N, C-alpha and C positions, 0 to 999 in steps of 0.2 A: 495330657498337659498337666503341669504341676505349677501351682501358685505358692509363693512363699508368703506366709502371713505370720508375723511375730516370730520369725525365724524357725517356724515349724512347717514342714512340708504338708500341703493339703492336696489330695488327689481330686481331680475334677474331670467330668466328661463334657464340660462346656467346650464348644468349638467356636472359635472366633474366625470370621471371614471378613477381613477388611475390604471395604469398598474403595476403589481408587478411580481416578479420572486421568485419562491419558492426555498429556500436554504435548504440543509440537512447537518446535522452534520456528519463529517467524522473524525474518530479517527484512527490514524495509530500508533501502538505501536512497536517501534524499540527496539533492545537490549540496546541501549544507551539513550533512552528517548521516550517520546510520543509527537505526533503532532496532534492537534485538530484544524480543520478549518471548515468553512461553505462553501459548494460547491453548485453552482446552479444546479438545476434539469437538467438531461440529459447530464451534463458534464462528461468527463471521467477522472478517476484517475488511474495512473499507480502504481502498487504495486511493488516497487523496493527497494532492500537493497543490497548494495555492500559489500559482505562478501569476506574473503580471498578465494583463489582458492581451498583450501582443505575443505571448508565448503559448505553445501547445505542450501538453504533457501526455506521455503514454508510459505504461509500465511494462517492463520486459523482465524475463527471468523464468521462473517456474511456469508462469502464465504470461501471455501477451494480451494486456487489457487496456482499455481507455481509462483516463483519469476519472475517478469517482466510482469505479466498479467495486463490487463486493465479492469476496472469495470465502467460501466455506472451507474451514481448515480440517483436512483429513490426513495431512502429511506435512512434513517440514517444507517451508517455502522460503525463497529468496527473491525479492522483487526490487528492481531499480527504476526510479523515476527518471525518464529521459525528457529533458526540456529542450525544445527547439523553437526557433522563430516561426511565427505564423505568417508565412509568406503572402497569403491572400490579404491579410490585414495590412501589409506593407505595400504590396504591388497595386492593389486596386486604387487606393488613394493617390499613389505616385502616378499611375497612368491617368487618372482623372485630372490631377494637377497639370500634367504635361499637356493634355488635350486643351484644358482651359487656357494655359499660357500660349499655346499654339494659336488658338482661335483669337485670343486677345491681341497678339502681336500681328496677326494677319489682317485684322480690321484697320489697324493704324499703320499706314505706310511710312 
């Protein structure tokens, strides 16, 4: 290796070994937009989307995980948040209301 100092060549036996950290591309696709970033290897990314209480969220793509799960980054990943209606939240109150109305109307002829 040769270093140039004051425009005079200087010979050296110094060996430089740069250290580097491998980053991987992480793409998270939310219902309202996509976020892409480079994350260092072995870091964790939390898959989290705050949806209204009557919705459920699951993540699909490189992994299929529930909302709030963490992933250790060892390769590039692409995950998409899938938001859907929580049918249990809608059906249970609807059935309870239908039963209550049925019983209330049945008592009064």
